[in-house]
C-alpha positions in Angstrom: 19.8 1.7 -23.5 19.1 -0.2 -20.3 22.0 1.5 -18.6 20.5 4.9 -19.4 17.1 4.0 -17.9 17.9 5.2 -14.4 18.9 8.6 -15.7 15.6 8.9 -17.7 13.6 7.8 -14.6 15.3 10.3 -12.3 14.8 13.1 -14.8 11.1 12.2 -15.1 10.6 12.2 -11.3 12.4 15.5 -10.9 10.4 17.1 -13.6 7.2 15.8 -12.1 8.2 17.2 -8.7 9.1 20.6 -10.2 5.8 20.8 -12.1 3.8 20.0 -9.0 5.3 23.1 -7.3 3.9 25.4 -10.0 0.9 27.6 -9.0 -0.8 27.6 -12.4 -1.3 25.3 -15.4 0.9 26.3 -18.4 -0.6 27.7 -21.6 -0.6 25.6 -24.8 2.2 27.6 -26.4 4.5 27.0 -23.4 3.6 23.3 -23.2 4.5 22.9 -26.9 7.8 24.8 -26.5 8.9 22.7 -23.6 7.9 19.5 -25.4 9.9 20.5 -28.5 12.9 21.4 -26.2 12.7 17.9 -24.7 12.7 16.2 -28.1 15.6 18.4 -29.2 17.6 17.3 -26.1 16.8 13.7 -26.9 18.3 14.2 -30.3 21.3 15.8 -28.8 21.8 12.8 -26.5 21.5 10.4 -29.5 24.0 12.5 -31.4 26.4 12.5 -28.5 26.2 8.7 -28.1 27.1 8.4 -31.8 29.9 10.9 -31.5 31.4 9.1 -28.5 31.7 5.9 -30.7 33.7 7.7 -33.4 37.2 6.3 -33.7 38.8 9.8 -34.0 37.6 10.6 -30.5 38.7 7.4 -28.8 41.0 9.1 -26.3 41.1 9.1 -22.5 39.4 12.5 -22.3 36.6 12.7 -24.8 34.5 9.6 -24.1 33.8 10.4 -20.4 33.0 14.1 -21.3 30.6 13.1 -24.0 29.0 10.4 -21.8 28.4 13.0 -19.1 26.9 15.4 -21.6 24.7 12.7 -22.9 23.4 11.8 -19.4 22.8 15.5 -18.7 20.8 15.9 -21.9 18.7 12.8 -21.1 18.0 14.1 -17.6 16.8 17.5 -18.9 14.9 15.9 -21.8 13.0 13.5 -19.5 12.2 16.2 -17.1 10.9 18.6 -19.8 8.7 15.8 -21.3 7.3 15.0 -17.9 6.4 18.6 -17.2 4.7 18.9 -20.6 2.7 15.7 -20.2 1.5 16.7 -16.7 0.3 20.1 -18.0 -1.6 18.4 -20.9 -3.4 16.1 -18.4 -4.2 19.1 -16.2 -5.6 21.1 -19.2 -7.8 18.2 -20.2 -9.2 17.8 -16.7 -9.5 21.6 -16.1 -11.8 21.9 -19.1 -14.3 19.9 -17.2 -14.4 22.4 -14.3 -17.7 23.7 -13.0 -18.8 27.0 -14.6 -18.6 29.6 -11.8 -22.0 31.2 -12.7 -23.8 28.0 -11.7 -22.5 28.0 -8.2 -25.1 28.7 -5.6 -28.1 27.9 -7.9 -30.5 25.1 -7.5 -30.1 22.7 -10.5 -32.3 19.8 -11.4 -30.0 16.9 -12.4 -30.6 13.4 -13.7 -27.9 10.7 -13.7 -26.6 7.5 -12.3 -25.2 6.7 -8.8 -21.6 5.8 -9.7 -20.1 4.6 -6.4 -20.8 2.9 -3.1 -22.7 5.4 -0.9 -20.7 6.3 2.2 -23.0 6.8 5.1 -22.5 8.6 8.5 -24.8 9.9 11.2 -25.5 13.2 9.3 -26.0 12.0 5.8 -24.6 10.1 2.8 -22.0 10.9 0.2 -21.7 9.3 -3.3 -20.2 9.9 -6.7 -22.8 10.8 -9.4 -22.6 10.6 -13.2 -24.6 13.5 -14.6 -26.6 12.9 -17.8 -28.9 16.0 -17.9 -29.0 19.2 -16.0 -31.3 22.3 -16.1 -32.6 25.1 -13.9 -36.1 24.3 -12.5 -38.9 25.8 -14.7 -36.3 26.4 -17.5 -36.1 23.7 -20.3 -32.7 24.9 -21.5 -29.9 22.3 -20.7 -26.9 23.3 -18.6 -23.4 21.9 -19.1 -22.0 20.3 -15.9 -18.9 18.1 -15.3 -19.7 14.5 -16.1 -18.5 13.3 -12.7 -19.6 15.1 -9.5 -19.7 14.2 -5.8 -23.1 14.7 -4.0 -23.8 14.9 -0.3 -27.4 14.1 1.0 -27.7 15.5 4.5 -30.4 14.6 7.0 -32.0 18.0 7.6 -34.4 16.7 10.3 -32.0 14.8 12.5 -32.7 11.3 11.3 -36.2 11.4 9.9 -37.6 8.2 8.5 -38.2 9.8 5.1 -34.6 10.5 4.4 -33.5 7.2 6.0 -35.8 5.2 3.7 -34.5 7.2 0.7 -30.9 6.4 1.6 -31.8 2.8 1.9 -33.0 2.8 -1.7 -29.8 4.4 -3.0 -27.8 1.8 -4.9 -25.0 2.1 -7.5 -26.2 1.9 -11.0 -29.6 3.5 -10.2 -30.9 6.5 -12.1 -32.1 9.4 -9.8 -33.3 12.9 -10.2 -32.2 15.5 -7.6 -32.3 19.2 -7.0 -28.7 20.1 -6.2 -26.7 23.2 -5.3 -23.2 22.9 -6.7 -19.8 24.4 -5.9 -16.4 24.0 -7.5 -14.2 21.3 -6.0 -12.3 22.9 -3.2 -11.6 22.4 0.5 -10.0 23.9 3.6 -6.3 24.9 3.2 -4.7 24.9 6.7 -1.0 24.0 7.4 -0.7 20.2 7.8 -4.4 19.7 7.1 -6.1 17.3 4.7 -6.0 18.6 1.1 -9.5 17.8 0.0 -9.1 19.7 -3.3 -6.2 17.5 -4.3 -8.0 14.4 -3.2 -11.0 15.3 -5.4 -8.7 16.2 -8.3 -7.0 12.9 -8.2 -10.4 11.1 -8.4 -11.5 13.2 -11.3 -14.3 14.9 -9.3 -14.6 18.5 -10.7 -17.6 19.6 -8.6 -19.4 18.8 -5.4 -23.0 19.5 -4.5 -25.6 19.1 -1.8 -29.0 17.5 -2.5 -31.8 20.0 -1.7 -34.7 18.5 0.3 -36.5 21.6 1.4 -40.2 22.3 1.0 -39.5 24.5 -2.0 -37.5 21.8 -3.9 -38.8 18.8 -5.7 -38.2 15.6 -3.6 -35.4 13.2 -4.8 -36.9 10.6 -7.2 -35.6 7.2 -8.2 -36.3 6.7 -11.9 -34.9 3.3 -12.7 -32.5 0.6 -11.6 -29.8 -1.1 -13.7 -26.8 -3.5 -13.4 -24.3 -0.9 -14.1 -21.4 -0.7 -11.6 -21.9 -4.4 -10.5 -18.8 -4.4 -8.3 -20.1 -1.5 -6.3 -23.5 -3.2 -6.0 -21.9 -6.3 -4.6 -19.9 -4.3 -2.2 -23.0 -2.5 -0.9 -24.8 -5.8 -0.5 -22.0 -7.3 1.5 -21.7 -4.1 3.6 -25.4 -4.3 4.5 -25.1 -8.0 5.4 -22.1 -7.3 7.7 -24.1 -4.6 9.4 -27.2 -6.8 9.7 -25.3 -9.8 11.1 -23.2 -7.8 13.6 -25.9 -5.5 14.8 -27.4 -8.2 17.0 -24.1 -9.2 18.6 -24.4 -8.9 22.4 -20.8 -8.1 23.2 -18.8 -5.0 23.9 -16.7 -5.5 20.7 -19.8 -4.6 18.6 -18.6 -1.0 18.5 -15.7 -2.2 16.4 -17.9 -3.8 13.7 -16.8 -1.1 11.3 -13.3 -2.7 11.3 -14.7 -5.9 9.9 -16.3 -4.0 7.0 -13.1 -2.2 6.4 -11.1 -5.4 6.3 -13.5 -7.1 3.9 -14.3 -4.4 1.4 -12.1 -1.4 2.2 -15.0 0.7 3.6 -12.8 2.9 5.9 -15.7 5.2 6.6 -17.3 2.5 8.7 -14.6 2.7 11.3 -15.5 5.1 14.1 -13.3 8.0 15.0 -12.3 6.6 18.4 -10.9 3.5 16.7 -9.0 5.5 14.2 -7.4 7.5 17.0 -6.4 4.3 18.8 -4.9 2.8 15.6 -2.9 6.0 14.9 -1.7 6.2 18.5 -0.4 2.6 18.3 0.9 2.8 14.8 -1.3 0.0 13.3 -3.7 2.2 11.2 -2.2 0.7 8.0 -3.6 -2.7 8.9 -7.2 -1.7 9.5 -8.3 -1.4 5.8 -7.5 -3.0 2.5 -3.8 -2.2 2.5 -0.9 -3.2 0.3 0.0 -5.9 2.8 -3.4 -7.6 2.5 -3.5 -7.4 -1.3 0.1 -8.8 -1.5 -1.0 -11.6 0.9 -4.0 -12.6 -1.3 -1.8 -12.3 -4.5 0.6 -14.8 -2.9 -2.2 -17.2 -1.9 -3.8 -17.0 -5.3 -0.5 -17.7 -7.0 0.2 -20.7 -4.8 -3.3 -22.2 -5.5 -3.1 -21.6 -9.2 0.5 -23.0 -9.4 -0.6 -26.2 -7.5 -3.6 -26.7 -9.8 -1.5 -26.1 -12.9 1.1 -28.7 -11.8 -1.7 -31.1 -11.0 -2.9 -30.9 -14.6 0.5 -32.4 -15.7 -0.2 -35.5 -13.6 -3.4 -36.0 -15.5 -1.6 -36.2 -18.8 -2.3 -32.6 -19.9 0.3 -30.7 -21.9 -0.5 -27.3 -20.5 2.7 -27.2 -18.4 4.6 -27.7 -21.7 3.0 -24.7 -23.2 3.3 -22.4 -20.2 5.4 -23.1 -17.1 3.7 -23.2 -13.7 5.7 -20.2 -12.2 4.6 -18.0 -15.1 0.9 -19.0 -14.9 0.8 -18.7 -11.1 2.4 -15.2 -11.2 0.0 -13.9 -13.9 -3.0 -15.6 -12.3 -2.2 -14.2 -8.8 -1.7 -10.7 -10.2 -5.0 -10.9 -12.1 -7.0 -12.2 -9.1 -5.3 -9.6 -6.9 -6.4 -6.9 -9.3 -10.0 -8.1 -9.1 -9.8 -8.2 -5.3 -8.5 -4.6 -5.3 -11.4 -3.6 -7.5 -13.8 -5.2 -5.0 -12.0 -3.4 -2.2 -12.9 0.0 -3.7 -9.8 0.6 -5.9 -8.4 3.2 -3.5 -5.1 4.8 -4.1 -3.1 2.4 -1.8 -4.7 -0.5 -3.6 -3.8 1.0 -7.0 -0.2 1.5 -6.0 0.1 -2.1 -4.8 -1.4 -3.5 -8.0 0.9 -1.4 -10.2 3.9 -2.6 -8.2 2.7 -6.3 -8.5 2.3 -6.0 -12.2 5.8 -4.4 -12.6 7.3 -7.3 -10.7 5.3 -9.9 -12.8 6.4 -8.3 -16.1 10.1 -8.1 -15.0 10.0 -11.8 -14.1 8.1 -12.8 -17.2 10.6 -11.1 -19.4 13.4 -12.9 -17.8 15.2 -9.8 -16.5 17.6 -10.7 -13.7 17.4 -7.3 -12.1 18.4 -6.6 -8.5 15.4 -6.1 -6.2 16.2 -2.4 -5.8 16.1 -1.9 -9.6 12.6 -3.4 -9.6 11.6 -1.2 -6.7 12.9 1.9 -8.6 11.1 0.8 -11.8 7.8 0.5 -9.8 8.4 3.9 -8.3 8.9 5.5 -11.7 5.8 3.8 -13.2 3.6 5.0 -10.4 4.9 8.5 -10.7 4.3 8.5 -14.4 0.8 7.0 -14.0 -0.2 9.2 -11.1 2.0 12.3 -10.8 0.0 13.6 -7.8 1.1 10.6 -5.8 4.3 12.5 -4.9 2.2 14.7 -2.7 0.6 11.9 -0.8 2.0 10.7 2.5 0.8 7.1 1.9 2.9 6.9 -1.3 6.1 7.8 0.5 5.4 5.7 3.5 4.7 2.5 1.5 7.7 2.9 -0.8 10.2 3.8 1.8 9.0 0.9 4.0 9.4 -1.6 1.1 12.8 -0.1 0.2 14.0 -0.3 3.8 13.0 -4.0 4.1 15.0 -4.7 0.9 18.0 -2.9 2.3 17.8 -4.5 5.7 17.0 -8.1 4.7 19.6 -10.8 5.0 19.1 -11.8 1.4 19.9 -8.4 0.1 23.0 -8.1 2.4 24.4 -11.4 1.2 23.8 -10.6 -2.4 25.7 -7.3 -2.2 28.8 -9.2 -1.1 28.8 -11.2 -4.3 30.3 -10.0 -7.5 28.3 -12.1 -10.0 24.5 -12.4 -9.8 24.4 -15.1 -12.5 26.3 -17.7 -10.5 24.1 -20.9 -10.1 25.4 -21.4 -6.6 24.4 -17.8 -5.7 20.9 -18.4 -7.2 20.5 -21.5 -5.0 21.7 -19.6 -2.0 19.3 -16.8 -2.7 16.4 -19.3 -2.8 17.4 -21.0 0.4 17.8 -17.6 2.1 14.4 -16.6 1.0 13.0 -19.9 2.3 14.7 -19.3 5.7 13.5 -15.7 5.8 9.9 -16.6 5.0 9.4 -19.8 6.8 12.0 -19.7 9.6 13.9 -22.7 10.8 12.2 -22.4 14.2 9.4 -20.4 15.8 11.9 -18.4 17.8 13.8 -17.4 14.6 10.6 -16.5 12.9 9.7 -14.1 15.8 13.2 -12.6 15.6 12.9 -12.1 11.9 9.5 -10.3 12.4 10.9 -8.2 15.2 13.8 -7.1 13.0 11.5 -6.2 10.1 9.4 -4.1 12.5 12.5 -2.4 13.8 13.7 -1.7 10.2 10.4 -0.3 9.1 10.0 1.9 12.3 13.5 3.3 11.9 12.9 4.1 8.2 9.4 5.6 8.7 10.0 7.6 11.8 11.3 10.7 9.9 8.4 10.6 7.5 5.9 10.2 10.4 7.3 13.3 12.0 7.2 15.2 8.7 3.6 14.2 7.7 1.9 13.7 11.1 4.1 15.5 13.7 4.1 12.4 16.0 5.7 9.0 16.4 4.2 6.0 18.1 6.9 4.8 20.5 5.0 1.6 21.1 4.3 1.0 17.4 7.0 -1.6 17.0 5.6 -3.7 19.8 2.0 -3.2 18.7 2.8 -4.1 15.1 4.7 -7.1 16.3 1.4 -8.5 17.6 -1.1 -6.8 15.3 0.4 -7.7 11.9 0.3 -11.5 12.2 -3.0 -11.4 14.2 -4.8 -9.2 11.7 -3.2 -10.7 8.6 -3.5 -14.4 9.5 -6.5 -14.5 11.9 -9.0 -11.6 11.7 -8.8 -10.9 7.9 -9.2 -14.5 6.7 -12.1 -15.0 9.1 -13.7 -11.8 7.9 -13.3 -12.9 4.3 -14.8 -16.3 5.0 -17.9 -14.4 6.2 -18.7 -13.7 2.6 -19.3 -17.5 2.1 -20.7 -18.1 5.6 -22.0 -15.1 7.5 -21.3 -16.5 11.1 -17.6 -16.1 10.4 -18.1 -12.3 10.7 -19.1 -12.7 14.3 -16.1 -15.0 14.9 -13.8 -12.4 13.3 -15.3 -9.7 15.6 -14.6 -11.9 18.7 -11.1 -12.5 17.4 -10.6 -8.7 17.1 -11.7 -8.0 20.7 -8.5 -9.1 22.5 -6.3 -7.1 20.0 -8.4 -4.0 20.6 -8.1 -4.4 24.4 -4.3 -4.8 24.1 -4.0 -1.7 21.8 -6.1 0.3 24.3 -3.9 -0.8 27.1 -0.8 0.2 25.2 -2.2 3.6 24.3 -2.7 4.3 28.0 1.0 3.9 28.8 2.8 7.2 29.5 4.9 8.4 26.6 3.3 6.0 24.1 3.0 8.7 21.5 5.7 11.3 21.0 4.3 14.5 19.6 6.8 17.1 18.2 6.9 20.0 15.8 6.9 19.2 12.1 10.4 20.0 10.6 11.1 21.4 7.2 11.2 19.1 4.1 15.0 19.4 3.9 15.6 18.3 7.5 13.1 15.4 7.0 15.0 14.4 3.8 18.3 14.3 5.7 16.6 12.2 8.4 15.4 9.6 5.8 18.9 9.4 4.4 20.2 8.9 8.0 17.8 6.1 8.6 18.8 4.4 5.3 22.5 4.8 6.2 21.9 3.2 9.5 20.3 0.2 7.7 23.3 -0.5 5.5 25.4 -3.6 5.9 28.5 -1.4 6.7 30.8 -1.3 9.8 29.1 0.4 12.8 31.6 3.2 12.6 30.1 4.3 9.3 26.5 3.4 10.1 26.4 5.6 13.2 26.8 8.6 11.0 23.2 8.1 10.1 22.3 9.2 13.7 23.8 12.6 13.0 21.4 13.0 10.1 18.5 11.8 12.2 19.1 14.2 15.2 18.0 17.5 13.5 14.5 16.1 13.0 14.1 15.3 16.7 15.7 18.5 17.9 13.8 20.9 15.6 11.8 23.7 17.2 9.4 26.0 15.5 10.5 29.7 15.8 8.5 31.4 18.5 7.6 35.1 19.0 10.1 37.1 21.1 9.3 38.3 24.5 6.6 41.0 24.5 5.3 39.9 21.0 2.6 37.5 19.9 1.4 35.7 16.7 -2.4 35.6 15.9 -3.6 33.0 13.5 -7.1 32.6 12.1 -7.7 29.0 10.8 -10.0 28.3 7.9 -12.7 26.1 9.4 -15.6 27.0 7.0 -17.7 28.8 9.6 -17.3 30.3 13.0 -14.0 31.4 14.5 -10.9 29.3 15.2 -8.2 31.7 16.6 -4.7 30.6 17.7 -2.9 33.1 20.0 0.8 32.3 20.5 3.4 34.0 22.7 7.0 33.2 23.6 5.9 30.6 26.2 2.2 29.9 25.8 -0.3 29.0 23.1 -4.1 29.5 23.3 -6.6 27.9 20.9 -10.2 29.3 20.9 -12.9 27.3 19.1 -12.0 24.3 16.9 -14.8 24.9 14.4 -17.9 23.2 13.3 -18.7 19.5 13.5 -19.1 17.8 10.1 -20.2 14.4 11.1 -20.1 11.8 13.9 -16.5 11.0 13.0 -15.2 14.4 11.8 -15.0 18.0 12.7 -12.8 21.0 11.7 -10.5 20.5 14.7 -9.7 16.9 13.6 -9.0 17.8 10.0 -6.8 20.8 10.9 -3.3 20.3 12.3 -3.5 23.0 14.9 -0.4 21.6 16.5 1.8 22.6 13.5 0.6 26.2 14.0 0.9 26.5 17.7 4.0 24.3 18.3 
């Protein structure tokens, strides 16, 4: 059965991708029909496996034919069951949609603040768990989705009344608001942020605006509780970081939001100018709780737990006889890393990292001697089965392709592929020594060379995806990451985390961040530091990814250079333009006002980028106009 697992996983992933391309959710009858078809195909695969073992068919022809039919049935069965399961999940979630008749009405709601409030210059946004809802002056209850997202805007440009109310907004508190709701949806421009998908993934089925006008009842706090304790701790630490860094008399104070992001994953604290700088230099993945940071802490937790567990053996304890230290350290590190991810806000990148960590721990605990690429593929399938909509997220593909590229390009993997037997004791010892050399380095120079090679491998693998998702490539990204990864991972982040125990460390972390920000700013000023280009089609981008992976193989250069041919179309792609004497006219969806793009054969004109949403966001920044006018 283990040999058939890849076929089942591939079928499930293909079925998931096909289902995500559907415009509508299936009806119940169709879901049941496809599920029955999937089960029937599973029975056919089982029958074919028994038939291939029959002695009467042990010829040179029939076994391969029956094996091929069995794999084909498994592929279709897995895809059909995946499509049915996704539709069932969508139906269950769709039943919690907001009733359209309620949109636009003022509703009095009572419930609990269910997340860390995210503040900006114009207001505050938070998740709200609805308990009761009714129309003012009408005692009849109204049915609302249990989980909604509310925005509380400052209507008077920063009045003290609203500011004081926001300061008293804590997770777990019960509040009463007058809210005007709308169904969860967002702008739908080419290449722009899909807010509706983002809300759907988080289970938010409606959004609303707290009404604070003279005709509406003022927001009222009814009680406090210890519900959502992790969010309460996160809010307390965020307030302490802001309080301690507000008095810093140093130009780096404008980057204080980076410290909050590194400590607790509050990406909203980073100002837009810093985000633009991080994206231009290719280090945006470092400036929040990323998979790299969670993996680092998992490794540190595992090391500490393993040392403590081995120390108990010296004291005469028999714990090591019951459970070996490697098993305890792996499980303990994964458990503590999960708690750290919860503290960091349990965002989608953190969730994906935790799932991958647990897959690796379970594979090791079961004693499965799988190649690393098999473990990578298993984690990929588990994540797709757990969160099907991850296939539509750029971060999902960037993280998995980066990990896979490092596995393909590492010396350990290359040496293992030249061996025929993975169970050879000498090979296992060689693998361990190679890992030690790879991680620790025999010298500082070799360590820097290994880091430079890793950055080159990741950049080469992710360049096609960066073009597909963002329409730009940071040329200086490899150099910036060469400095930023060790500096942020081993200097700034540990200092920021130590600030939880002793607050002056936050100021030290901010000073440590200053030279890095100055270097990144200098790099971004270099001519040609960012290469902006049209976004190619998905097929061309897929060929480019394959080309990058071919280039990373441990093959002769005569074969590896074929990968360049697969990469070239992504760089040479040009969006079709109007012919001479004709023009294209686009009207972008920016919520209000006009955003008009006029494009001719040789020129493009953009009129009005739309309204400003907050200090860090406007319609122009959330809409990829370049994809339209390129």
